[in-house]
FITI-717403 format. One record per residue: residue in three letters; x, y, z of N, C-alpha, C in turn. Coordinates in steps of 0.05 Angstrom, whole numbers, padded with zeros to 5 digits, always signed. Atoms other than C-alpha are relative to their C-alpha. Last residue first. Layout:
alaXYZXYZXYZ/...
REM end
This chain:
unk+00006-00019-00022+02412+02244+02587+00004-00011+00027/unk-00022+00001-00019+02448+02200+02537-00005+00018+00024/unk+00004+00022-00019+02390+02181+02492+00022-00002+00020/unk-00016+00023+00009+02413+02224+02434-00001-00024+00019/unk+00009+00008+00027+02357+02274+02445+00015-00025-00009/unk+00026+00013-00002+02370+02276+02520-00009-00010-00027/unk-00004+00026-00014+02444+02290+02511-00027-00015+00001/unk-00013+00018+00019+02427+02343+02459+00004-00027+00013/unk+00019+00008+00021+02377+02376+02505+00012-00020-00019/unk+00017+00020-00013+02429+02377+02561-00022-00010-00020/unk-00015+00025-00002+02478+02411+02514-00017-00022+00014/unk-00002+00012+00026+02426+02463+02495+00015-00027+00002/unk+00026+00012+00006+02411+02478+02568+00000-00014-00027/unk+00003+00024-00017+02485+02488+02583-00027-00014-00006/unk-00019+00020+00009+02493+02535+02523-00003-00026+00016/unk+00010+00013+00024+02430+02572+02540+00018-00022-00011/unk+00023+00015-00007+02454+02586+02611-00011-00015-00024/unk-00009+00025-00013+02522+02607+02586-00023-00018+00007/unk-00006-00001-00029+02488+02658+02541+00010-00027+00010/unk+00025+00004-00015+02495+02658+02465+00007-00002+00030/unk+00010-00027-00003+02549+02675+02415-00028-00002+00012/unk+00005-00005-00028+02577+02606+02427-00006+00030+00005/unk-00007-00027-00006+02567+02587+02354-00005+00004+00030/unk+00015-00013-00021+02567+02512+02346+00010+00028+00004/unk-00009-00026-00010+02592+02481+02281-00020+00010+00021/unk+00021-00021-00001+02581+02407+02272+00013+00026+00009/unk-00002-00022-00018+02633+02355+02250-00026+00017+00000/unk-00009+00010-00027+02638+02287+02218+00002+00022+00021/unk+00016+00023-00008+02637+02315+02147+00011-00011+00027/unk+00014-00005-00024+02672+02382+02146-00018-00023+00008/unk-00016+00009-00023+02723+02359+02096-00013+00006+00026/unk+00002+00029-00003+02669+02364+02043+00017-00011+00023/unk-00018+00015+00018+02661+02438+02052+00000-00029+00006/unk-00025-00014+00003+02633+02488+02102+00020-00015-00018/unk+00007-00026+00011+02561+02465+02099+00024+00017-00005/unk+00000+00001+00029+02590+02396+02108-00009+00026-00013/unk-00027-00006+00009+02605+02414+02181+00001-00001-00031/unk-00015+00023+00008+02530+02416+02194+00028+00008-00011/unk-00005+00001+00028+02505+02480+02227+00018-00024-00007/unk-00028+00002+00006+02472+02482+02295+00004+00000-00030/unk-00010-00006+00027+02403+02501+02319+00030+00000-00001/unk-00027-00013-00001+02379+02467+02383+00009+00003-00029/unk+00003-00029-00001+02305+02451+02391+00026+00015+00002/unk-00011-00011-00025+02319+02379+02411-00004+00030+00002/unk+00008+00015-00024+02276+02342+02360+00009+00013+00026/unk+00028+00009+00000+02274+02386+02298-00008-00013+00026/unk+00018-00022+00003+02339+02425+02308-00029-00009+00004/unk-00002-00017-00024+02379+02368+02337-00019+00024-00002/unk+00011+00014-00023+02355+02319+02284+00000+00018+00025/unk+00029-00001+00002+02368+02367+02227-00014-00013+00024/unk+00009-00028-00001+02440+02380+02247-00031+00001+00000/unk+00000-00008-00028+02449+02306+02261-00008+00029+00003/unk+00021+00013-00014+02426+02287+02191-00001+00009+00030/unk+00025-00012+00008+02471+02339+02160-00024-00012+00014/unk+00002-00027-00010+02532+02317+02199-00027+00012-00007/unk-00015-00019+00015+02526+02242+02190-00008+00029+00007/unk+00020-00015+00015+02503+02200+02248+00015+00021-00017/unk+00007+00016+00023+02549+02147+02277-00024+00012-00016/unk+00029+00004-00001+02549+02186+02343-00010-00019-00023/unk+00007+00021-00019+02624+02177+02350-00030-00005+00003/unk+00000+00026+00013+02634+02217+02286-00007-00023+00018/unk+00023+00015-00009+02612+02280+02322-00001-00028-00013/unk+00001+00024+00016+02678+02318+02320-00024-00017+00011/unk-00004+00027-00011+02664+02385+02353-00001-00022-00021/unk+00004+00018+00024+02674+02451+02317+00005-00029+00009/unk-00011+00026-00006+02667+02506+02369-00007-00018-00022/unk+00011+00025+00010+02657+02577+02343+00014-00024+00013/unk+00019+00009-00020+02667+02646+02372-00015-00025-00009/unk+00027-00003+00010+02731+02670+02337-00020-00007+00022/unk+00010-00027+00007+02797+02645+02366-00029-00001-00011/unk-00018-00021-00008+02837+02588+02395-00009+00028-00006/unk-00007-00019+00021+02783+02536+02394+00018+00022+00010/unk+00005-00028-00009+02788+02482+02448+00008+00019-00023/unk-00025-00013-00008+02783+02412+02418-00007+00029+00007/unk-00003-00028+00009+02715+02379+02419+00026+00011+00010/unk-00025-00010-00012+02696+02306+02423+00006+00027-00012/unk-00012-00026+00007+02625+02281+02414+00029+00001+00011/unk-00001-00001+00029+02599+02209+02414+00011+00026-00011/unk-00011+00025+00013+02577+02213+02486-00002+00002-00030/unk+00020+00014+00015+02563+02286+02505+00012-00025-00013/unk+00015+00017-00018+02609+02310+02561-00023-00015-00015/unk-00016+00023-00005+02659+02337+02510-00014-00020+00020/unk-00001+00017+00024+02606+02384+02485+00016-00026+00005/unk+00026+00013+00004+02592+02411+02555+00001-00019-00024/unk+00006+00019-00021+02665+02424+02571-00026-00015-00005/unk-00018+00022+00004+02678+02457+02504-00004-00022+00021/unk+00010+00016+00022+02615+02499+02511+00019-00024-00006/unk+00025+00015-00006+02633+02523+02580-00008-00018-00022/unk-00006+00021-00019+02705+02542+02565-00024-00017+00006/unk-00017+00020+00013+02684+02580+02503+00007-00023+00019/unk+00018+00019+00014+02629+02615+02541+00015-00022-00014/unk+00014+00016-00021+02679+02647+02588-00017-00021-00013/unk-00020+00018-00011+02723+02668+02528-00013-00018+00022/unk-00003+00022+00019+02662+02696+02492+00020-00020+00012/unk+00024+00017-00002+02646+02739+02553+00003-00024-00018/unk-00001+00014-00026+02718+02764+02555-00024-00018+00004/unk-00019+00022+00004+02714+02780+02480+00003-00015+00026/unk+00012+00020+00017+02651+02821+02492+00019-00024-00003/unk+00021+00014-00015+02679+02859+02551-00012-00023-00016/unk-00013+00017-00021+02743+02876+02513-00020-00016+00016/unk-00013+00023+00014+02703+02901+02453+00013-00019+00020/unk+00021+00019+00006+02658+02943+02498+00012-00024-00015/unk+00007+00017-00023+02719+02977+02529-00021-00022-00008/unk+00000+00029+00008+02745+03001+02462-00008-00019+00022/unk-00007+00019-00021+02728+03075+02471-00002-00029-00010/unk+00012-00004-00026+02726+03116+02406+00008-00021+00021/unk-00014-00021-00014+02773+03117+02346-00011+00005+00028/unk-00029+00003+00000+02756+03053+02311+00014+00019+00018/unk-00007+00027-00010+02682+03049+02327+00030-00002+00004/unk+00003+00000-00029+02674+03124+02319+00008-00027+00012/unk-00021-00016-00011+02701+03121+02249-00001+00000+00030/unk-00025+00014+00001+02656+03063+02232+00024+00015+00011/unk+00000+00018-00023+02595+03102+02256+00026-00017+00001/unk-00006-00017-00023+02614+03156+02206-00001-00017+00026/unk-00029-00006+00001+02617+03102+02152+00008+00018+00024/unk-00014+00023-00011+02548+03077+02173+00030+00005+00000/unk+00001-00002-00029+02520+03147+02162+00015-00024+00013/unk-00015-00022-00011+02544+03148+02090+00000+00000+00031/unk+00018-00017-00015+02519+03079+02068+00017+00022+00015/unk+00011+00011-00024+02574+03050+02024-00016+00021+00014/unk-00014-00008-00024+02587+03070+01952-00014-00013+00024/unk-00005-00029+00001+02567+03056+01880+00016+00009+00024/unk+00016-00013-00021+02543+02985+01896+00004+00030+00003/unk+00017+00017-00017+02565+02940+01839-00018+00016+00019/unk+00019+00016+00015+02593+02979+01780-00019-00015+00017/unk+00017-00019+00014+02626+03031+01824-00021-00015-00016/unk+00018-00013-00020+02653+02978+01871-00020+00018-00014/unk+00020+00020-00008+02682+02938+01813-00021+00012+00019/unk+00019+00002+00022+02715+03001+01787-00021-00022+00005/unk+00017-00023-00002+02745+03012+01856-00020+00000-00023/unk+00021+00005-00020+02770+02941+01855-00018+00023+00003/unk+00019+00021+00008+02807+02952+01789-00023-00005+00020/unk+00018-00010+00021+02836+03019+01812-00019-00021-00010/unk+00019-00019-00010+02862+02992+01878-00019+00010-00021/unk+00028+00010+00001+02892+02929+01849-00020+00020+00009/unk+00007+00007+00027+02962+02955+01830-00029-00009-00003/unk+00004-00024+00016+02970+02990+01897-00010-00007-00028/unk-00026-00009+00012+02959+02926+01936-00005+00023-00019/unk-00007+00012+00026+02891+02926+01970+00028+00008-00008/unk-00024-00014+00009+02872+02938+02043+00010-00015-00025/unk-00023+00015+00008+02801+02915+02053+00023+00019-00006/unk-00021-00013+00016+02741+02942+02089+00021-00020-00009/unk-00026+00014+00000+02675+02923+02119+00020+00016-00015/unk-00023-00018+00002+02608+02954+02136+00025-00017+00003/unk-00012+00006+00025+02540+02921+02130+00023+00019-00006/unk-00007-00026+00011+02506+02954+02190+00012-00003-00028/unk+00021-00011+00016+02470+02889+02206+00007+00027-00013/unk+00006+00017+00024+02533+02853+02229-00021+00013-00018/unk+00013-00017+00020+02555+02911+02274-00008-00016-00025/unk+00028+00009+00001+02574+02875+02338-00016+00017-00019/unk+00017-00021-00012+02638+02917+02343-00030-00007+00000/unk-00013-00014-00022+02690+02863+02331-00018+00019+00015/unk-00004+00017-00023+02645+02818+02290+00011+00015+00024/unk+00023+00017-00007+02615+02865+02239+00004-00016+00026/unk+00012-00007-00025+02667+02920+02238-00020-00020+00011/unk+00024-00017-00002+02714+02901+02183-00010+00003+00028/unk+00008-00004-00028+02772+02860+02158-00025+00017+00000/unk+00028-00003-00005+02799+02832+02093-00005+00002+00029/unk+00009+00003-00028+02872+02843+02076-00030+00005+00002/unk+00025-00014-00004+02891+02833+02003-00010-00006+00028/unk+00018+00008-00021+02964+02812+01998-00024+00019+00000/unk+00022+00016+00012+03001+02819+01932-00019-00011+00021/unk+00010-00012+00025+03050+02876+01946-00020-00017-00014/unk+00020-00021-00006+03057+02853+02019-00012+00011-00026/unk+00024+00007+00016+03092+02788+01998-00021+00022+00002/unk-00007+00014+00025+03164+02803+02019-00024-00007-00017/unk-00006-00019+00022+03142+02855+02070+00005-00014-00026/unk-00022+00012+00016+03109+02804+02115+00006+00017-00024/unk-00025-00004-00013+03068+02841+02168+00024-00008-00017/unk-00011-00027+00007+03010+02848+02120+00027+00005+00014/unk-00017+00003+00023+03000+02773+02129+00011+00027-00010/unk+00012-00010+00025+02973+02787+02198+00020-00004-00023/unk-00021-00002+00020+02992+02745+02259-00013+00008-00027/unk+00008+00002+00028+02944+02756+02317+00025+00004-00018/unk-00003-00025+00014+02973+02742+02385-00007-00003-00029/unk-00008+00001+00028+02949+02685+02429+00002+00028-00012/unk-00024-00015+00005+02946+02699+02504+00010-00001-00029/unk-00023+00013-00012+02897+02644+02520+00026+00014-00008/unk+00001+00008-00028+02844+02671+02472+00027-00012+00009/unk-00020+00021-00006+02836+02708+02407+00001-00005+00030/unk+00012+00021-00017+02778+02749+02380+00019-00023+00003/unk+00000-00010-00028+02809+02814+02354-00010-00021+00019/unk-00027-00005-00010+02830+02783+02287+00000+00009+00029/unk+00002+00007-00029+02761+02753+02273+00026+00007+00014/unk+00023-00013-00012+02754+02788+02205-00003-00006+00030/unk-00007-00004-00028+02824+02769+02185-00022+00013+00015/unk+00025-00007-00014+02810+02740+02116+00006+00001+00030/unk-00002+00007-00028+02877+02742+02080-00024+00010+00015/unk+00022-00013-00015+02867+02741+02005+00001-00010+00029/unk+00009+00012-00025+02934+02723+01974-00022+00018+00011/unk+00011-00019-00018+02955+02735+01901-00011-00014+00025/unk+00024+00007-00016+02998+02682+01868-00008+00023+00018/unk+00025-00006+00015+03045+02704+01812-00025-00006+00015/unk+00006-00029+00001+03106+02709+01857-00025+00007-00015/unk+00024+00000+00017+03106+02635+01875-00009+00029-00003/unk-00006+00015+00025+03176+02623+01903-00024-00001-00019/unk-00019-00017+00015+03165+02677+01956+00009-00013-00026/unk+00014-00017+00019+03104+02637+01976+00018+00018-00016/unk+00007+00015+00024+03148+02585+02008-00013+00017-00021/unk-00026+00007+00013+03179+02635+02057-00005-00016-00026/unk-00009-00024+00014+03109+02662+02071+00026-00006-00014/unk+00017-00004+00023+03083+02592+02088+00011+00024-00016/unk-00006+00021+00020+03141+02576+02134-00016+00005-00026/unk-00027-00006+00011+03132+02642+02171+00008-00019-00022/unk+00003-00022+00019+03057+02629+02177+00027+00008-00012/unk+00012+00011+00024+03072+02562+02209-00004+00021-00021/unk-00020+00016+00013+03120+02594+02258-00010-00013-00026/unk-00019-00016+00015+03070+02649+02274+00020-00018-00015/unk-00023-00011-00016+03015+02602+02296+00020+00013-00018/unk-00026+00008+00012+02952+02595+02252+00022+00012+00017/unk-00018-00023+00002+02888+02599+02294+00027-00010-00010/unk-00029+00005+00001+02830+02551+02288+00016+00025-00004/unk-00013-00014-00022+02760+02572+02311+00030-00004+00000/unk-00014+00018-00018+02733+02517+02265+00011+00014+00025/unk+00017+00007-00023+02678+02550+02224+00015-00012+00024/unk+00028+00009+00000+02705+02604+02212-00001-00024-00019/unk+00016+00011+00022+02778+02615+02225-00029-00005+00007/unk+00015+00023-00010+02824+02660+02265-00023-00008-00020/unk-00009+00005-00027+02857+02660+02215-00004+00025+00017/unk+00018-00011-00020+02830+02654+02145+00009-00008+00027/unk-00007+00009-00027+02872+02643+02082-00019+00013+00020/unk+00017-00012-00021+02852+02647+02009+00008-00012+00026/unk+00000+00016-00024+02905+02635+01955-00016+00014+00021/unk+00006-00012-00026+02894+02666+01887+00000-00022+00021/unk+00001-00029+00001+02918+02656+01815-00003+00012+00028/unk+00011-00012-00024+02940+02583+01815+00002+00031-00002/unk+00027-00010+00005+02949+02557+01744-00012+00015+00024/unk-00002-00023+00017+03025+02549+01750-00028+00013-00006/unk-00009+00008+00027+03010+02504+01809+00003+00025-00017/unk-00004-00022+00019+03001+02514+01884+00012-00011-00026/unk+00024-00003+00016+02972+02454+01922+00003+00023-00021/unk+00001+00021+00019+03040+02433+01949-00025+00001-00018/unk-00019-00005+00022+03047+02501+01981-00001-00022-00021/unk+00009-00023+00017+02985+02494+02023+00018+00002-00024/unk+00024+00009+00015+03002+02424+02048-00011+00022-00018/unk-00008+00018+00021+03073+02447+02066-00024-00009-00016/unk-00012-00016+00022+03046+02508+02104+00008-00019-00023/unk-00028+00008+00002+03001+02462+02145+00012+00015-00024/unk-00009+00013+00025+02936+02497+02161+00029-00009+00003/unk-00018-00017+00014+02911+02507+02232+00007-00013-00026/unk+00012-00012+00024+02850+02466+02250+00017+00024-00010/unk+00016-00022-00010+02879+02452+02320-00014+00015-00023/unk-00018-00024-00001+02933+02410+02287-00015+00024+00010/unk-00024+00006-00017+02898+02344+02303+00020+00022+00000/unk+00006-00003-00029+02831+02372+02278+00026-00004+00016/unk+00001+00025-00015+02858+02380+02207-00004+00006+00030/unk-00008-00007-00027+02846+02434+02156-00006-00023+00018/unk+00013+00011-00024+02843+02412+02084+00012+00010+00026/unk-00023+00004-00017+02863+02460+02028-00011-00010+00026/unk+00003-00001-00029+02809+02454+01975+00027-00005+00014/unk-00019+00020-00011+02825+02473+01903-00001+00000+00030/unk-00003-00004-00029+02766+02509+01871+00017-00023+00010/unk-00001+00026-00015+02775+02508+01795+00006+00006+00029/unk-00026+00009-00008+02754+02574+01763-00002-00027+00014/unk-00010+00020+00018+02687+02581+01729+00028-00010+00006/unk-00017-00012+00021+02672+02647+01763+00009-00020-00021/unk+00015-00019+00016+02612+02618+01801+00017+00011-00023/unk+00015+00016+00020+02654+02559+01826-00015+00018-00019/unk-00019+00012+00019+02701+02607+01860-00014-00015-00022/unk-00008-00021+00019+02643+02646+01890+00021-00010-00020/unk+00023-00008+00016+02612+02584+01921+00009+00020-00021/unk+00004+00020+00021+02678+02557+01946-00022+00008-00019/unk-00025+00004+00016+02696+02620+01984-00006-00018-00024/unk+00001-00018+00023+02623+02634+02004+00026-00002-00017/unk+00011+00013+00025+02623+02571+02047+00000+00018-00024/unk+00024-00016+00005+02671+02598+02100-00011-00007-00027/unk-00004-00029+00000+02719+02541+02110-00025+00015-00006/unk+00024-00016-00002+02725+02467+02121+00006+00029+00003/unk+00023+00018-00001+02763+02469+02075+00004-00019+00024/unk+00001+00019-00023+02810+02528+02066-00026-00016+00000/unk+00016-00011-00022+02817+02558+01995-00002-00020+00023/unk-00003+00018-00023+02862+02550+01935-00014+00013+00024/unk+00000-00015-00025+02840+02584+01871+00000-00019+00023/unk+00004+00015-00025+02857+02554+01803+00001+00019+00024/unk-00014-00009-00024+02849+02588+01735-00006-00018+00024/unk-00028+00005+00004+02829+02552+01671+00017+00009+00024/unk-00007+00027+00009+02760+02581+01670+00029-00003-00006/unk+00011+00004+00027+02760+02648+01708+00006-00029-00008/unk+00012+00025+00008+02775+02672+01778-00011+00000-00028/unk-00020+00021+00007+02825+02726+01794-00012-00026-00011/unk-00023-00012+00013+02784+02791+01797+00020-00022-00010/unk+00007-00008+00027+02719+02755+01811+00024+00010-00015/unk+00004+00025+00015+02751+02720+01871-00008+00007-00029/unk-00026+00013+00004+02778+02786+01898-00003-00025-00017/unk-00016-00015+00019+02711+02821+01887+00027-00013-00006/unk+00012+00003+00026+02672+02766+01921+00015+00015-00021/unk-00007+00026+00010+02720+02764+01980-00011-00005-00028/unk-00029+00002+00006+02716+02839+01989+00007-00027-00011/unk-00004-00015+00025+02640+02839+01982+00030-00001-00007/unk+00005+00017+00023+02633+02784+02034+00007+00014-00026/unk-00024+00015+00008+02665+02829+02086-00003-00017-00024/unk-00003+00027-00012+02607+02877+02089+00023-00015-00012/unk+00023+00007-00017+02584+02938+02049+00001-00029+00010/unk+00021+00015+00014+02653+02959+02025-00023-00007+00018/unk+00022+00007-00018+02708+03007+02046-00023-00011-00017/unk+00026-00002+00014+02770+03006+02002-00021-00010+00019/unk+00023+00010-00015+02837+03022+02036-00026+00004-00016/unk+00002+00029+00006+02896+03031+01989-00023-00014+00015/unk+00010+00003+00027+02887+03107+01989-00001-00029-00009/unk+00030-00001+00000+02894+03105+02065-00012-00003-00028/unk+00009-00024+00012+02967+03083+02053-00031+00000+00000/unk+00013+00003+00026+02988+03028+02100-00010+00027-00009/unk+00009-00026+00011+03038+03027+02157-00012-00006-00028/unk-00007-00003+00029+03042+02960+02193-00011+00027-00010/unk-00027-00010+00002+03044+02948+02268+00010+00004-00028/unk-00017+00018+00015+02983+02904+02266+00029+00009-00003/unk+00006+00028-00007+02941+02937+02320+00018-00020-00014/unk-00001+00005-00029+02968+03008+02320-00003-00030+00006/unk-00026-00007-00011+02986+03015+02247+00002-00007+00029/unk-00018+00021+00009+02923+02978+02226+00028+00005+00010/unk+00006+00024-00016+02881+03025+02269+00019-00023-00008/unk-00011-00004-00027+02914+03086+02238-00004-00024+00017/unk-00029+00001+00002+02901+03060+02167+00013+00003+00028/unk-00007+00028+00004+02828+03046+02185+00031-00003-00001/unk+00004+00013-00026+02820+03116+02214+00008-00030-00002/unk-00022-00008-00018+02850+03146+02151-00002-00014+00027/unk-00023+00014+00010+02801+03106+02108+00025+00007+00017/unk+00003+00028-00007+02745+03131+02152+00024-00016-00009/unk-00005+00003-00028+02768+03204+02147-00003-00029+00010/unk-00028-00001-00008+02776+03196+02071+00003-00003+00031/unk-00008-00027-00006+02704+03174+02057+00029+00000+00012/unk+00004-00008-00028+02698+03105+02026+00009+00028+00005/unk-00017+00015-00018+02723+03071+01963-00003+00007+00030/unk+00004+00029+00002+02666+03093+01919+00016-00016+00020/unk-00018+00012+00019+02669+03165+01944-00003-00031+00000/unk-00027-00005-00009+02605+03184+01981+00019-00012-00021/unk-00021+00018+00008+02534+03191+01957+00027+00008+00013/unk-00005+00004+00029+02486+03232+01997+00021-00021-00006/unk+00021+00016+00012+02452+03234+02065+00006-00007-00029/unk-00016+00019+00017+02506+03261+02111-00019-00020-00013/unk+00004-00002+00029+02462+03319+02134+00016-00018-00018/unk-00018-00020+00011+02486+03333+02205-00002+00001-00031/unk+00010-00026-00007+02425+03296+02232+00017+00023-00011/unk+00026-00005+00014+02444+03234+02194-00010+00028+00006/unk-00006-00003+00028+02516+03238+02218-00025+00005-00016/unk-00010-00027+00004+02492+03250+02289+00006+00005-00029/unk+00023-00019-00002+02450+03187+02286+00009+00028-00005/unk+00016+00003+00025+02510+03147+02260-00024+00019+00001/unk-00016-00012+00022+02555+03174+02315-00015-00002-00026/unk+00003-00029-00002+02501+03158+02367+00015+00014-00022/unk+00027-00006+00010+02500+03085+02345-00004+00030-00001/unk+00000+00005+00029+02575+03081+02353-00027+00007-00012/unk-00014-00022+00013+02573+03113+02422+00001-00003-00030/unk+00016-00024+00003+02518+03065+02443+00015+00023-00014/unk-00004-00020-00021+02558+03002+02430-00014+00026-00005/unk-00020-00019+00007+02526+02955+02378+00004+00021+00022/unk+00008-00023+00015+02484+02906+02416+00024+00017-00008/unk-00002-00026-00014+02512+02839+02437-00011+00022-00018/unk+00027-00005-00012+02492+02770+02412+00001+00025+00018/unk+00000-00006-00029+02552+02769+02366-00028+00005+00010/unk-00001-00029-00006+02538+02739+02298-00001+00004+00030/unk-00026-00011-00008+02552+02671+02268-00001+00030+00004/unk-00007-00024+00015+02484+02637+02267+00025+00013+00011/unk-00007+00002+00028+02479+02566+02291+00011+00025-00013/unk-00029+00000-00001+02476+02562+02366+00011-00003-00028/unk-00015-00003+00025+02404+02583+02366+00029+00001+00006/unk-00025-00013-00009+02364+02555+02425+00018+00001-00025/unk-00024+00007+00014+02294+02541+02399+00024+00015+00012/unk-00021-00014-00014+02230+02540+02441+00027-00010-00013/unk-00022+00016-00010+02175+02519+02392+00021+00017+00014/unk+00002+00003-00029+02112+02561+02386+00022-00017+00012/unk+00020+00021-00006+02101+02553+02311-00003-00004+00030/unk+00026-00011+00007+02136+02620+02299-00023-00020+00005/unk+00008-00019-00022+02195+02591+02336-00027+00012-00005/unk+00008+00017-00022+02196+02533+02286-00008+00017+00024/unk+00026+00012+00007+02197+02582+02228-00011-00017+00023/unk+00020-00021-00004+02253+02621+02262-00028-00010-00007/unk+00003-00004-00029+02295+02558+02268-00022+00021+00006/unk+00015+00023-00010+02283+02543+02194-00005+00002+00030/unk+00027-00002+00010+02304+02613+02174-00017-00023+00010/unk+00013-00022-00014+02366+02610+02218-00029+00003-00008/unk+00007+00011-00026+02384+02542+02189-00014+00021+00017/unk+00022+00019+00004+02380+02571+02119-00009-00011+00027/unk+00024-00016+00003+02422+02631+02142-00024-00018-00006/unk+00008-00010-00026+02475+02584+02170-00025+00017-00002/unk+00020+00016-00013+02474+02547+02104-00009+00010+00027/unk-00012+00002-00027+02509+02602+02065-00021-00014+00018/unk+00013-00017-00020+02492+02593+01992+00015-00003+00026/unk+00011+00013-00024+02518+02563+01928-00013+00020+00019/unk-00001-00017-00023+02527+02592+01858-00013-00013+00024/unk-00024+00006-00015+02543+02541+01805+00002+00016+00026/unk+00004+00027-00011+02473+02541+01774+00024-00009+00018/unk+00018-00001-00023+02479+02616+01766-00004-00027+00013/unk-00015-00005-00025+02541+02608+01723-00019+00000+00024/unk-00007+00025-00012+02497+02577+01668+00015+00003+00026/unk-00028+00007+00006+02466+02645+01655+00008-00026+00014/unk-00021-00013-00014+02391+02645+01665+00027-00009-00010/unk-00024+00016-00003+02340+02624+01614+00022+00016+00013/unk-00025-00015+00004+02270+02652+01619+00024-00018+00005/unk-00018+00002-00023+02213+02602+01611+00025+00016-00006/
REM end
């Protein structure tokens, strides 16, 4: 029997993909499954972006590219950040990677080791905790609370920072909760972080274009006092319905560009050349499709919140961003994992248990409303019938 490194036993997974596989297996058996579990837009990548990739292939862009990404793409990212976030960044600080997870994995590898502490949101994207555990660092959960709209409390974040803290991970708008951090809370956090100059910050802003009710995105890059230790994570997957293209980017502080580039060279060499040309078109071409998609999500958001609140035992606050609802299901007296399995197996509705996003997710389910209004309403009726409330 071969013996793997002990770190492999600490590596977790992303349960949404497990649920997707189980839902697909049931569909293969002839079951009708409504998938409200997987976190990807149900829209196609806009045609102009697809055509840009096709043109790149026909023009002969078939070889290796620089490890950090081609310069025109990094320049396009910098221009987009200047327009959308109002911050000037050096294109040489932009590192293009094959998907947002790569940025978080690199950042956590860079700062995580035995004896180090990394603070992360809980409930939060499951790869945060998984990767922290893998490095041997101590994962310090930062609880997010329903009564504050699943925004973090700056005071609660700051009280978790110790001399051992190397990295703080933040995510707004958030997966799985849809929570959005208001500017005044971010201001308080940044003021407090000025007293912790040794803590790097990974700001996961992958859902930054998906905000509702007039909310404005607040980026940590806006704060000059901490900008030299902020790692901005963003990309194309959600905004441009490009999940399968595996294309993301990060803006790194100057001191970390060389280390992360070495990680990229050791890991994946470079990102798919044609996909990078598609990324340029996405950022510089028409943005109409983005607006239409977000408008559709906004419509579905209202429907899913209404429908979930009509299920006895459920209560659901209105998410401020992303495309997830995170209802409290404690009134059903069924724990999250059991209810996830029950709804999939008996009602044909795929959801993800809140505990898949950390221990503070008990009592909740994540619903992705990247599905049609008709399917959302049908799924809600199935759930009511399944729980005997039809």
